[in-house]
N, C-alpha and C positions, 0 to 999 in steps of 0.2 A: 700239361697233360689234361686229359679229359677228367672233369669232375662233375658229378651229379649229386645234388644235395636235396633230399626230400624233407618236407615238413608238413604239419597239419594233422597228423594222426591223433588218436585219442580214444576215449571211451564214449560211446553214444548209445542211446536206447534204440530198440527196434523202431523203425519208422522215421528216425532222425536223419540228419544230414551232416556231412563233413566236406570240406574242400581241401584237397591235397595240393601241394605246390612242389615244384622241382626247379631248382636254380642250376643252370648248366653253364659250364665254362671250359675253355681249352680247345674248342673246335668251332667250326663255322655253323653255329646253331641254326640259322635260317635256311640252310641248305639240306637239312637232314630230317628224316622221319623220326618222330619220338613216340615212345610207347610207355604205358604203365602195365606192369605185371603184378601178380600177387602170389603169395605162398601161404597157405593155411597149414596149421600144425599137422604133420604126418602126410602131407600131400605134396605133389609136384608143383613147381612154379608154373603159373598159367598166364597167358596173355589176357589182359582186361580190355585195353583200348589202344588204338594207334591214331596218329594224326600226321598228315602230310606236311611237307616242309613249309608251305604257306598257309596251312590250316584249312584248305578247301575240301579236303577229303578225310573222313574219319571211318573207323570201323570198330566194332564192339563184340565182345563175347556175348553169346546169346543170353547168358545168365545175368547180364547187367544192362542189356538194351532197354531203353526207355526209362532207366533209372540213373545212369551215370552219363556225364558229358565231359569229354576231353576237349581242351582248348589250349591255345598257346599265345604268347606275346613275344614276337621276335625282337621287338625293341628292348625288351628286358631279359631276354634269354630264359624265359620261364615257360613251363608247361604245367597245366592244371588238370585236376580230376575232381569235378563236382559230383558228389555221391549223394543221391536222395533216396528216400524210402529204404533205408538200410535194413538188412536182415541179418540175423545171427550168422548165417552162412557166408556173409561177407567178411567175417572176422579173418584177418590175415595180416601179414607184413606186406606192404605195398612198395614196389620198387619202380623207380624211374629207369628207363632203358634207352640206350642208343646202340643201334647196330650199324657199324661203319667199317668198311674195308675188311669184311669177314670176321669182325670181332664184336662181341657183346661187351658193352660197358654198363655197369650197374652202380647205383647209389647204395648207401647202407640200409635204406629202407625206413619206413615209418609204420608203426603198428596201429592198426585199426581194430578196435574191439567193439562188437555190437552185442550188448547184453542189457537186460533189465535188472 
């Protein structure tokens, strides 16, 4: 079955960086678009970034453009989110996402806290 396991979250000061990772299994990873979402306390889950199956196309939420970079390694079934110039408003649980055959699949998430 589909499994998505996120890692790399933690506490970071404003202006700092973190790299999130997602290990995927149970499906043909290299044929699927992958995404990162986040959910801040009291807010709805929102799309952060997506990457095409072979990594040639990406898109970002306006709030993270020029600060975050999504990438993938199809040989390792991994998708990454490099987050730079972090702001307190980036504090959220970050989720790896697969949308396939009209279903959303989610990992358990990894918490990112941006605070001094």
